[in-house]
KOLKOL-145209 format. One line per 4 residues: their letters; for each residue z, y, x of C-alpha. Coordinates in pm, 1 decimal, decimal comma, padded with zeros to 6 digits. Example, Ala and Ser with C-alpha at 12.3 -4.5 7.8 and 13.67 -1.06 7.14 Angstrom:
<atoms>
as = 00780,0:-00450,0:01230,0  00714,0:-00106,0:01367,0
</atoms>
This chain:
<atoms>
xxxx = -00010,6:00004,8:-00006,2  -00088,8:00333,0:00121,6  00177,2:00596,9:00193,0  00245,8:00869,5:-00054,4
xxxx = -00042,2:01123,9:-00041,8  00020,0:01481,7:00007,1  -00112,0:01693,9:-00287,0  -00478,9:01771,1:-00234,5
xxxx = -00550,9:01452,3:-00023,4  -00629,4:01211,4:-00306,4  -00937,5:01220,7:-00499,2  -01020,2:01106,5:-00852,5
xxxx = -01367,7:00965,5:-00869,0  -01525,5:00868,5:-01191,1  -01866,8:00712,6:-01269,3  -01805,7:00439,3:-01020,5
xxxx = -01988,6:00100,4:-01076,2  -01721,1:-00174,3:-01144,0  -01900,4:-00382,2:-00870,1  -01874,2:-00126,4:-00599,1
xxxx = -01630,7:-00249,0:-00325,2  -01363,4:-00043,9:-00170,6  -01536,3:-00072,8:00160,6  -01853,5:00069,2:00018,8
xxxx = -01662,3:00360,0:-00115,1  -01487,8:00416,4:00203,9  -01823,7:00425,2:00401,8  -01949,6:00710,2:00165,9
xxxx = -01640,8:00918,3:00193,6  -01536,2:00873,8:00552,4  -01834,2:01089,4:00645,5  -01611,0:01388,7:00581,8
xxxx = -01292,3:01261,2:00747,8  -01037,8:00989,5:00783,5  -00994,7:00781,3:00470,1  -00654,7:00616,1:00450,6
xxxx = -00707,4:00430,0:00109,1  -00972,6:00350,6:-00147,1  -00908,8:00172,1:-00474,1  -01176,4:00101,1:-00722,1
xxxx = -01005,9:00016,9:-01057,2  -01312,0:-00167,7:-01184,8  -01303,8:00049,4:-01505,8  -01539,4:00321,4:-01414,2
xxxx = -01316,1:00529,2:-01192,5  -01168,5:00511,2:-00834,7  -00913,6:00682,0:-00617,7  -01000,7:00779,6:-00248,1
xxxx = -00729,9:00917,0:-00022,1  -00785,8:01118,1:00293,9  -00532,6:01210,3:00569,3  -00573,7:01587,2:00509,0
xxxx = -00660,8:01821,2:00236,4  -00955,8:01995,1:00428,4  -01147,6:01655,2:00434,6  -01074,6:01574,5:00072,8
xxxx = -01196,6:01933,6:-00009,3  -01512,8:01888,7:00172,7  -01588,9:01556,0:00027,5  -01533,5:01697,4:-00335,3
xxxx = -01787,7:01983,8:-00275,1  -02045,0:01759,3:-00107,2  -02020,2:01462,0:-00339,2  -01931,2:01591,7:-00685,4
xxxx = -02232,8:01539,3:-00913,3  -02430,4:01348,2:-00644,6  -02589,6:01007,0:-00693,5  -02386,7:00774,0:-00476,2
xxxx = -02460,5:00397,9:-00473,6  -02684,7:00438,6:-00773,7  -02429,0:00624,4:-00985,4  -02383,9:00996,4:-01051,0
xxxx = -02025,2:01067,9:-00952,0  -01773,5:01319,3:-01059,9  -01515,4:01402,6:-00784,9  -01209,3:01587,6:-00833,5
xxxx = -00865,1:01624,7:-00664,5  -00612,9:01401,9:-00831,1  -00323,9:01614,7:-00928,0  00026,2:01456,5:-00905,9
xxxx = 00240,7:01512,5:-01212,9  00575,0:01679,0:-01199,0  00850,3:01415,6:-01153,2  00600,7:01139,2:-01067,0
xxxx = 00736,4:00865,7:-00839,8  00595,6:00732,0:-00519,7  00227,0:00718,3:-00455,1  -00011,2:00442,3:-00312,0
xxxx = -00276,0:00287,1:-00514,4  -00224,9:00410,3:-00870,0  00143,3:00517,8:-00777,6  00353,3:00685,3:-01046,6
xxxx = 00286,2:01022,5:-00915,7  -00078,5:01021,6:-01028,7  -00020,5:00804,2:-01347,1  -00255,6:00537,5:-01240,3
xxxx = -00240,3:00148,5:-01259,6  00104,0:00066,0:-01373,0  00293,2:00356,2:-01191,4  00382,2:00477,9:-01531,0
xxxx = 00189,3:00789,7:-01674,6  00336,3:01118,5:-01780,5  00585,3:01224,7:-01527,0  00698,2:01581,0:-01647,5
xxxx = 00677,8:01531,7:-02026,1  00765,0:01255,5:-02243,6  00481,9:01043,0:-02372,0  00421,4:00912,0:-02713,8
xxxx = 00438,0:00532,3:-02765,7  00118,3:00335,5:-02762,5  00066,8:00185,9:-03120,2  00045,2:-00195,3:-03158,8
xxxx = -00213,2:-00161,5:-03444,2  -00528,4:00053,6:-03472,7  -00643,6:00314,4:-03458,9  -00605,1:00349,5:-03087,2
xxxx = -00668,1:00714,8:-03055,0  -00613,9:00951,7:-02752,2  -00571,5:01336,0:-02781,9  -00773,6:01480,9:-02485,1
xxxx = -00702,3:01861,2:-02425,6  -00758,5:02145,6:-02191,3  -01116,0:02071,0:-02155,1  -01369,7:02326,0:-02046,2
xxxx = -01564,0:02511,1:-02333,6  -01898,5:02379,7:-02218,8  -01798,1:02005,6:-02254,4  -02035,9:01788,9:-02461,7
xxxx = -01996,1:01443,7:-02611,1  -02175,4:01297,7:-02307,4  -01921,3:01430,3:-02072,1  -01648,8:01262,5:-02266,6
xxxx = -01829,9:00942,3:-02286,1  -01869,7:00951,6:-01895,1  -01511,1:01018,1:-01845,5  -01402,0:00711,9:-02045,2
xxxx = -01685,5:00494,4:-01951,2  -01614,0:00111,7:-01963,5  -01310,1:00159,9:-02191,2  -01468,7:00051,7:-02521,3
xxxx = -01479,4:00381,5:-02686,1  -01524,8:00343,5:-03062,6  -01576,0:00717,8:-03145,3  -01540,2:01058,9:-03001,3
xxxx = -01457,5:01368,8:-03214,2  -01500,8:01714,8:-03053,6  -01299,7:01965,8:-03249,5  -01475,4:02302,2:-03338,6
xxxx = -01379,8:02604,4:-03516,8  -01485,1:02576,7:-03877,1  -01622,8:02932,3:-03893,2  -01770,7:02992,7:-03544,2
xxxx = -01856,6:02615,7:-03449,9  -01702,3:02704,8:-03104,4  -01546,4:02396,1:-02928,0  -01164,9:02445,7:-02937,9
xxxx = -01108,4:02265,7:-02605,5  -00992,3:01928,0:-02718,4  -01105,7:01611,7:-02881,5  -00993,7:01271,4:-03018,7
xxxx = -01121,2:00952,5:-02861,1  -01070,5:00627,8:-03056,7  -01076,7:00300,9:-02858,4  -01177,9:-00045,5:-02986,5
xxxx = -00860,6:-00186,7:-02814,1  -00504,6:-00098,9:-02727,1  -00589,7:-00159,4:-02364,0  -00853,0:00102,2:-02370,9
xxxx = -00608,6:00369,0:-02500,2  -00356,3:00256,7:-02232,5  -00609,7:00282,3:-01948,4  -00731,6:00629,8:-02085,2
xxxx = -00373,8:00760,3:-02029,9  -00420,6:00719,9:-01655,7  -00671,1:01010,9:-01673,0  -00385,1:01252,8:-01770,2
xxxx = -00399,2:01534,2:-01511,7  -00735,9:01459,9:-01370,1  -00940,5:01777,0:-01294,6  -01238,8:01839,8:-01512,5
xxxx = -01411,5:02154,2:-01366,6  -01085,2:02248,5:-01193,6  -00891,9:02224,3:-01513,5  -00617,1:01941,9:-01544,8
xxxx = -00707,8:01732,1:-01845,3  -00441,1:01644,2:-02088,2  -00448,8:01292,8:-02221,1  -00189,1:01169,0:-02473,1
xxxx = -00154,3:00927,3:-02761,7  -00264,4:01113,6:-03084,2  -00004,7:01157,6:-03332,7  -00025,0:01130,1:-03706,1
xxxx = -00310,3:01209,5:-03945,2  -00353,4:01547,5:-04091,6  -00625,1:01799,8:-04193,8  -00771,0:01996,2:-03914,5
xxxx = -00605,2:02326,6:-03987,5  -00929,8:02524,3:-03962,6  -01107,1:02278,1:-03724,1  -01389,0:02032,2:-03792,2
xxxx = -01511,2:01716,6:-03619,4  -01813,5:01684,3:-03418,3  -02009,3:01435,2:-03205,0  -02014,5:01058,7:-03252,9
xxxx = -01798,8:00949,2:-03557,9  -01849,1:01267,9:-03727,8  -01569,7:01456,9:-03898,0  -01319,7:01164,5:-03887,1
xxxx = -01437,7:00914,2:-03632,6  -01597,0:00646,9:-03841,6  -01422,7:00747,0:-04155,9  -01074,7:00781,9:-04003,6
xxxx = -00876,8:01098,7:-04058,0  -00786,8:01367,9:-03813,2  -00506,0:01336,6:-03574,6  -00232,3:01575,6:-03481,3
x = -00183,0:01699,6:-03138,4
</atoms>
């Protein structure tokens, strides 16, 4: 297990093919500095850790949006959450792979029965459904509902993503805090059905995500 990474040294990489090996990833990223750890989760995203912030920053600038190993990658600095535990591969500080997500605020429990829906917030205003699909690639998304202002049709910066399985929702929570265009994305379990209080649905699944009602933040 790699030592705890200093903030700014660990990168969140999504769009990674599940068959890409850790050594293949390392080969692409070590062009920009010393890579201390690579971890492909096999679920469409990976973590790459450098030994210094400068190398991580350069790799982000040079590789974000580029086609690497046959895939278009999005590369951002993984931002540790307040109160997160030790690091390493998917360590608690980044909410990944069994480290326990959500240091810094209490998380809602994952339901045992469907719908398995995540609230995804603090998104850039120019986000489209395809961007959301790319983020949660390989997690068996059932529907995506971008919430827009009823009068202006402007995207309100958050959406609801329903997954086919409980595991998909659980894995999606690992993305909490990942940077999307320099904004830390918020991912939590959606709570309660309600009316949209002036908002309306958009994107796949329409107003309610395959006939399901809205969810409360």
